[in-house]
Every structure is written in structure tokens, then in C-alpha cells.
C-alpha positions in Angstrom: 31.4 91.3 0.4 30.7 87.9 -1.1 29.3 85.3 1.2 30.9 81.8 1.0 28.5 79.2 -0.4 27.8 76.3 1.9 26.1 73.0 1.2 22.6 72.7 2.6 20.2 69.7 2.9 16.8 70.3 1.4 13.7 68.2 2.3 10.6 68.7 0.2 7.0 67.9 1.0 4.0 66.8 -1.0 1.7 69.2 0.8 1.8 72.3 3.0 0.2 70.5 6.0 3.1 68.1 6.2 5.6 70.9 5.8 4.0 72.9 8.7 3.8 69.7 10.9 7.5 69.0 10.2 8.4 72.6 11.2 6.4 72.4 14.4 8.0 69.1 15.4 11.5 70.4 14.6 11.0 73.6 16.6 9.7 71.7 19.6 12.5 69.1 19.5 15.3 71.5 18.7 16.1 70.1 15.2 18.2 72.7 13.3 16.9 74.2 10.1 14.0 76.2 8.8 11.1 76.2 6.4 11.7 78.1 3.1 10.2 78.3 -0.4 11.6 75.5 -2.7 14.5 76.9 -4.7 13.8 77.6 -8.4 16.2 74.9 -9.5 13.9 72.3 -7.9 10.4 71.5 -8.9 8.8 69.5 -6.1 5.7 69.2 -4.0 3.9 72.0 -2.3 6.5 74.7 -2.9 7.9 74.6 0.7 11.0 72.7 1.9 13.0 72.3 5.0 16.6 73.6 4.8 19.3 72.7 7.2 23.1 73.1 7.1 24.7 69.9 5.8 26.6 69.3 9.0 23.5 69.6 11.1 21.0 67.7 8.8 21.2 64.3 10.6 18.3 64.9 13.0 16.0 66.0 10.2 17.0 63.1 8.0 16.3 60.6 10.9 12.8 62.2 11.4 12.0 61.6 7.7 12.8 57.9 8.0 
């Protein structure tokens, strides 16, 4: 069975401390998404990123601003 590919929003971090703090904040405030290793196609920051479904990425984007 082949899974349908869906667009995701990826937010990268310059260091692991920021990534972990973002994860804690999102968990406490119910912001959808999860912390994952940065995909191989992207070379950025500390190697961790926040991934959220595109249709649910609004709260995470607002937090970054």
C-alpha cells in the first residue's frame, strides 16, 4: 500500500536548545506538529526541525513571528 504524500511545514532551528523549547511550548499550548530530524534534502541548523501538516501550520508560524 502506497501512502499519499501530503505537504508539510518545516521549521528549522539554529540550535537544539531552541528546538526543545519550541517543542515544550507547542506541547503545553496544543500547537500541532512534532520535532523530527531535518530531512536530508535540507541542510540547516542543529539537525532538528518542527514538522506540522500544512493545513495546521498556522499556530506554529505565528509562534515563530
